[in-house]
C-alpha positions in Angstrom: -138.5 -176.8 75.2 -138.2 -177.1 71.4 -138.9 -180.4 69.8 -138.4 -179.8 66.1 -138.5 -183.4 65.1 -142.1 -183.9 66.0 -141.2 -186.4 68.7 -140.1 -186.1 72.3 -136.3 -185.4 72.5 -134.3 -187.9 74.4 -131.0 -189.6 74.7 -129.7 -191.4 71.5 -130.1 -195.2 71.5 -126.9 -197.0 72.4 -126.6 -198.5 68.9 -126.3 -195.0 67.4 -123.3 -194.0 69.7 -119.7 -194.9 69.2 -118.1 -197.7 71.2 -116.1 -195.3 73.4 -119.3 -193.6 74.6 -119.6 -196.1 77.6 -116.1 -197.5 77.8 -113.6 -194.7 77.5 -114.3 -192.0 80.2 -111.1 -190.1 79.5 -111.8 -189.8 75.8 -115.4 -188.8 76.4 -114.3 -186.2 78.9 -112.2 -184.6 76.2 -115.0 -184.8 73.7 -117.5 -183.2 76.1 -115.3 -180.3 76.9 -115.6 -176.9 75.2 -113.6 -176.0 72.2 -110.6 -173.8 72.5 -111.0 -170.2 71.5 -108.7 -170.6 68.6 -108.2 -173.7 66.4 -104.5 -172.7 66.0 -103.8 -173.6 69.7 -104.0 -177.3 68.8 -105.5 -177.9 65.4 -105.2 -181.7 65.7 -107.3 -182.0 68.8 -109.7 -179.3 67.5 -110.2 -181.1 64.2 -110.6 -184.5 65.9 -113.3 -183.3 68.3 -115.1 -181.4 65.5 -115.1 -184.5 63.2 -116.5 -186.6 66.0 -119.5 -184.3 66.7 -120.2 -183.4 63.1 -120.7 -187.0 62.1 -122.8 -187.7 65.2 -125.1 -184.7 64.7 -125.7 -185.5 61.0 -126.2 -189.2 61.7 -128.8 -188.4 64.4 -130.8 -186.2 62.1 -130.8 -188.9 59.4 -131.7 -191.6 61.8 -134.7 -189.7 63.2 -135.8 -188.5 59.8 -136.5 -185.1 61.1 -135.5 -182.1 59.0 -135.5 -179.7 62.0 -133.4 -179.6 65.1 -132.1 -177.1 67.7 -129.2 -176.9 70.2 -131.4 -177.8 73.1 -132.7 -180.9 71.4 -129.2 -182.1 70.6 -127.9 -181.5 74.1 -130.7 -183.6 75.5 -130.0 -186.3 72.8 -126.3 -186.5 73.6 -126.6 -186.3 77.4 -124.2 -188.7 79.2 -124.3 -189.4 82.9 -125.9 -186.1 83.6 -123.5 -184.1 81.4 -124.1 -182.4 78.1 -121.5 -181.6 75.4 -120.2 -178.1 76.0 -119.0 -177.6 72.4 -122.2 -178.4 70.5 -122.8 -174.7 69.8 -119.4 -174.5 68.1 -120.2 -177.6 66.1 -123.6 -176.2 64.9 -121.9 -173.0 63.9 -119.4 -175.0 61.9 -122.2 -176.9 60.2 -123.9 -173.7 59.4 -120.7 -172.4 57.8 -120.3 -175.6 55.8 -123.9 -175.4 54.5 -125.0 -178.7 56.2 -127.4 -176.8 58.4 -129.4 -173.6 57.8 -131.4 -171.4 60.1 -135.1 -172.0 59.6 -135.8 -168.3 59.6 -133.3 -167.7 56.9 -134.6 -170.5 54.8 -138.3 -169.4 55.0 -137.4 -165.7 54.3 -135.4 -166.7 51.3 -138.5 -168.1 49.5 -141.6 -166.3 48.5 -143.8 -167.7 51.3 -146.5 -165.1 51.7 -149.1 -167.8 51.0 -148.3 -169.8 54.2 -150.4 -169.5 57.4 -148.2 -170.9 60.1 -150.7 -170.7 63.0 -150.0 -169.7 66.6 -146.4 -169.0 67.5 -145.1 -169.3 63.9 -144.3 -166.4 61.7 -142.4 -165.4 58.6 -139.5 -163.0 59.3 -139.2 -159.7 57.4 -136.9 -159.8 54.4 -134.8 -157.1 56.2 -133.9 -159.5 59.0 -133.0 -162.2 56.5 -130.8 -159.7 54.6 -129.0 -158.7 57.8 -128.5 -162.3 58.7 -127.1 -163.0 55.2 -124.7 -160.0 55.6 -123.5 -161.0 59.0 -123.1 -164.6 58.0 -123.3 -167.6 60.4 -120.5 -166.6 62.7 -122.9 -166.5 65.7 -123.6 -169.6 67.7 -127.3 -170.6 67.5 -129.5 -170.0 70.5 -130.7 -173.1 72.4 -134.3 -172.8 71.0 -133.4 -171.6 67.5 -134.6 -174.1 64.9 -132.1 -175.3 62.4 -132.7 -177.3 59.2 -130.7 -180.3 57.9 -130.3 -179.1 54.3 -129.6 -182.4 52.5 -132.4 -184.2 54.4 -134.8 -181.4 53.5 -134.0 -181.8 49.8 -134.3 -185.6 49.9 -137.7 -185.5 51.6 -138.9 -182.8 49.2 -138.0 -185.2 46.4 -140.0 -187.9 48.1 -143.0 -185.6 48.2 -142.7 -184.9 44.5 -142.4 -188.6 43.6 -145.2 -189.5 45.9 -147.5 -187.1 44.1 -146.3 -188.2 40.6 -147.2 -191.8 41.5 -150.6 -191.0 42.9 -154.0 -190.5 41.3 -153.8 -186.8 42.0 -151.2 -186.4 39.2 -153.9 -186.7 36.5 -153.9 -182.9 36.6 -151.0 -180.7 37.7 -153.2 -178.6 40.0 -154.2 -180.1 43.4 -155.7 -178.8 46.6 -153.2 -178.2 49.4 -155.5 -180.1 51.8 -155.5 -183.2 49.5 -151.7 -183.0 49.1 -151.4 -182.8 52.9 -153.4 -186.0 53.3 -151.3 -187.7 50.7 -148.1 -186.9 52.6 -149.4 -187.6 56.1 -147.1 -190.6 56.4 -144.0 -188.8 55.2 -144.4 -185.5 57.1 -144.7 -185.9 60.9 -146.2 -182.4 61.4 -147.7 -179.6 59.3 -144.7 -177.4 59.7 -142.4 -179.9 58.2 -144.9 -180.4 55.3 -144.8 -176.6 54.6 -141.0 -176.6 54.7 -140.9 -179.4 52.1 -143.3 -177.4 49.9 -141.1 -174.4 50.3 -138.1 -176.4 49.2 -140.0 -177.6 46.1 -141.0 -174.0 45.4 -137.4 -172.9 45.8 -136.5 -175.5 43.2 -139.2 -174.2 40.9 -141.0 -177.5 40.9 -144.3 -176.2 42.5 -146.1 -173.0 42.7 -148.9 -172.1 45.1 -151.9 -169.9 44.7 -154.7 -168.9 47.0 -158.1 -169.2 45.2 -161.3 -168.2 47.0 -159.7 -168.8 50.4 -158.3 -172.2 49.4 -154.6 -172.8 48.6 -153.9 -174.8 45.4 -150.6 -176.3 44.3 -149.4 -176.7 40.8 -146.6 -179.3 40.1 -144.1 -179.3 37.2 -144.6 -182.0 34.6 -141.6 -184.4 34.6 -138.8 -184.9 37.2 -136.5 -182.3 35.7 -139.1 -179.8 34.4 -139.7 -176.3 35.8 -143.2 -175.4 36.8 -145.0 -172.7 34.8 -147.0 -170.0 36.5 -150.6 -170.7 37.4 -152.9 -169.5 34.6 -156.6 -169.3 34.0 -156.7 -172.7 32.3 -155.2 -174.4 35.4 -157.7 -172.7 37.7 -160.6 -173.5 35.4 -159.7 -177.1 35.2 -159.2 -177.3 38.9 -162.7 -175.8 39.5 -164.2 -178.3 37.0 -162.5 -181.1 38.9 -163.9 -179.8 42.2 -167.4 -179.5 40.6 -167.1 -183.1 39.4 -166.2 -184.3 42.8 -169.1 -182.4 44.5 -171.6 -183.6 41.9 -170.4 -187.2 42.4 -170.8 -186.9 46.2 -174.3 -185.4 45.8 -175.4 -188.2 43.5 -174.1 -190.8 45.9 -176.0 -189.1 48.8 -179.2 -188.9 46.8 -178.9 -192.5 45.8 -178.8 -193.5 49.4 -181.8 -191.3 50.1 -183.8 -192.9 47.3 -182.9 -196.3 48.6 -184.1 -195.3 52.1 -187.4 -194.0 50.7 -187.9 -197.4 49.0 -187.3 -199.2 52.3 -189.6 -196.9 54.1 -192.4 -197.5 51.5 -191.9 -201.3 51.9 -192.1 -201.0 55.7 -195.2 -198.8 55.6 -196.9 -201.2 53.1 -196.2 -204.1 55.4 -197.7 -202.2 58.3 -200.9 -201.4 56.3 -200.1 -197.7 56.0 -200.9 -197.3 52.4 -200.9 -193.4 52.3 -197.5 -193.3 54.0 -196.1 -195.8 51.5 -197.4 -193.7 48.6 -195.7 -190.6 50.0 -192.5 -192.5 50.4 -192.7 -193.7 46.8 -193.4 -190.1 45.5 -190.4 -188.9 47.5 -188.3 -191.7 45.9 -189.4 -190.6 42.4 -188.6 -187.0 43.1 -185.1 -188.0 44.3 -184.5 -190.2 41.3 -185.5 -187.3 38.9 -183.0 -185.1 40.8 -180.4 -187.8 40.4 -181.0 -187.9 36.6 -180.6 -184.1 36.4 -177.3 -184.3 38.4 -176.1 -187.1 36.2 -176.7 -185.0 33.0 -174.7 -182.2 34.6 -172.0 -184.5 35.7 -171.7 -186.0 32.2 -171.4 -182.5 30.8 -168.6 -181.6 33.2 -166.8 -184.9 32.5 -167.2 -184.3 28.8 -165.5 -180.9 29.1 -162.7 -182.4 31.2 -162.2 -185.2 28.6 -161.9 -182.6 25.9 -159.4 -180.6 27.9 -157.3 -183.7 28.5 -157.6 -184.7 24.8 -156.5 -181.2 23.8 -153.5 -181.5 26.2 -152.6 -184.9 24.7 -152.9 -183.4 21.1 -150.7 -180.6 22.1 -148.1 -183.0 23.4 -148.3 -185.0 20.1 -148.0 -181.8 18.1 -145.0 -180.8 20.1 -143.4 -184.2 19.6 -144.0 -184.0 15.8 -142.7 -180.5 15.7 -139.5 -181.6 17.6 -139.2 -184.5 15.2 -139.5 -182.4 12.1 -136.9 -180.0 13.5 -134.5 -182.8 14.3 -135.0 -184.3 10.8 -134.4 -181.0 9.2 -131.2 -180.6 11.2 -129.9 -184.0 10.3 -130.7 -183.6 6.6 -129.6 -180.0 6.2 -126.4 -181.0 4.4 -128.0 -183.8 2.3 -129.1 -183.0 -1.3 -130.0 -185.1 -4.3 -127.0 -183.8 -6.3 -124.6 -184.6 -3.4 -126.2 -188.1 -3.1 -125.7 -188.8 -6.9 -122.2 -187.5 -6.7 -121.5 -189.8 -3.8 -122.9 -192.8 -5.7 -120.7 -192.0 -8.7 -117.6 -191.9 -6.4 -118.5 -195.2 -4.9 -118.9 -196.8 -8.3 -115.7 -195.3 -9.5 -113.9 -196.7 -6.5 -115.4 -200.1 -7.0 -114.3 -200.2 -10.6 -110.8 -199.2 -9.6 -110.7 -201.9 -7.0 -111.8 -204.5 -9.6 -109.0 -203.4 -11.9 -106.5 -203.7 -9.1 -107.7 -207.1 -8.2 -107.5 -208.3 -11.8 -103.9 -206.9 -12.2 -102.8 -208.6 -9.0 -104.3 -211.9 -10.2 -102.4 -211.7 -13.5 -99.2 -211.0 -11.8 -99.8 -214.0 -9.6 -100.0 -216.3 -12.6 -97.6 -214.8 -15.1 -95.0 -213.8 -12.6 -94.1 -217.3 -11.6 -90.4 -217.7 -12.8 -90.0 -221.3 -12.2 -87.5 -223.4 -14.1 -89.1 -225.7 -16.8 -86.8 -228.6 -15.9 -88.0 -228.5 -12.3 -91.6 -228.6 -13.5 -90.9 -231.6 -15.7 -89.2 -233.5 -12.9 -92.2 -232.7 -10.6 -94.6 -234.0 -13.3 -92.6 -237.3 -13.7 -92.8 -237.8 -10.0 -96.5 -237.3 -10.0 -96.9 -239.8 -12.8 -94.8 -242.4 -11.0 -96.9 -242.0 -7.9 -100.1 -242.4 -9.8 -98.8 -245.6 -11.4 -98.0 -247.1 -8.0 -101.5 -246.2 -6.7 -103.1 -247.9 -9.7 -101.5 -251.2 -8.7 -103.2 -251.2 -5.4 -106.7 -250.6 -6.7 -109.4 -253.2 -6.0 -110.4 -255.6 -8.8 -113.0 -254.4 -11.3 -116.4 -256.1 -10.7 -117.3 -258.5 -13.4 -121.1 -258.3 -12.8 -122.8 -257.0 -15.9 -125.4 -254.3 -15.2 -128.9 -255.7 -15.5 -131.4 -254.6 -18.1 -133.7 -251.7 -17.3 -136.6 -252.5 -15.0 -140.0 -252.9 -16.6 -143.0 -250.7 -15.8 -144.7 -253.4 -13.8 -141.6 -253.9 -11.7 -141.4 -250.2 -11.1 -145.0 -250.0 -10.0 -144.6 -252.9 -7.6 -141.6 -251.3 -6.0 -143.4 -248.0 -5.7 -146.4 -249.7 -4.1 -144.1 -251.4 -1.6 -142.5 -248.1 -0.7 -145.9 -246.6 -0.2 -146.9 -249.4 2.2 -143.6 -249.0 4.1 -144.1 -245.2 4.4 -147.6 -245.8 5.7 -146.4 -248.1 8.5 -143.8 -245.5 9.4 -146.4 -242.8 9.6 -148.5 -244.9 12.0 -145.5 -245.5 14.3 -144.3 -241.9 14.2 -147.0 -239.2 13.6 -145.6 -236.6 11.3 -145.9 -232.9 11.8 -148.3 -232.7 8.8 -150.8 -235.0 10.5 -151.2 -232.5 13.4 -153.8 -229.8 13.0 -152.1 -226.6 12.0 -152.5 -223.9 14.7 -151.4 -220.3 14.9 -151.5 -218.6 18.3 -153.5 -221.5 19.7 -156.3 -221.3 17.0 -157.0 -224.2 14.5 -156.3 -223.1 11.0 
């Protein structure tokens, strides 16, 4: 029995089924019956039944998170009181027609997948068979064991793989070993076959490319979420080999360090036991190991230096491309701007400003000289203002009779100044001023 989802097939949980599943036997009997040969017999009932099962099949795949399914697995999942839906085959054929499902064989054969080793019982179909399937279309009802793919779910999970890689330490270089990528995606892909399907989807989207090098498959990712991957070149392979060499040298250094520490402990134990010759041999072995570690360290430094130069050159290339793009954009934005045109524009602006000033002055003159008021009315208004001012003068307060004192002497001025200084000092003691605080900047005394 097929189990494409990586887990044992079984009935769907009650929470994932519609309310009428357990309560409306008549409705469920209709839904479990086979579809009519032609939709034209009763299109309303046909469409109602189809909509019910389409939603249920797609929801089951999304709930389980499995990108693969088959007719047998769905029949077992929707079994009810010993009965299975008789129209599921028609439903799957409709989903194939709508593009919501795709035959796994068609999907694999549509992508260049010659690099994949599927293992026992798994194979890649010949392009001829895929071509015939494409010509005939999806009019045939899938067989019970034929594996089908949820198209949208496959695309979403492939995107998750891509983002998982981008957010990992492996993204320091676009080339990574397939085995390392598989370990990274272990929690996302329930089985190896699903992992390969996700990689095929990314390859179909031109976001990864795969190459077999010395019996090991390596994967190159595109830089950026919307970028297309470039073909694997000698530089990519060379950097990958350097990274592998760095990893192997680091592991060897770690192993030798542990060996040297063991020799040191053995020498100490032999010395305590009075075995002087054995202790000396252990110390000699320790020194030989330490010299070997020094040699490996020098080689490791050389490899890391080369990698640093490569990464620096890649960064310089990115900066160069950014500058180049900036210069191009600046040229494009300034292509219609010249010094002559700028001077002409300034002259036009000055001319307009002068014209505006003249208009403003003219309007101001009209506002004053254009008042055609009668002189008699002006005289009457002036008399009224004079009468009002005479009335206001009667209500004014009396003029003070105190004669201003003579100017203060220098001694009096000095005494008053001293009194003000004393008052200011008392106030400063009561309320410290900002100037008494030590001046600080960013927490440091200035």
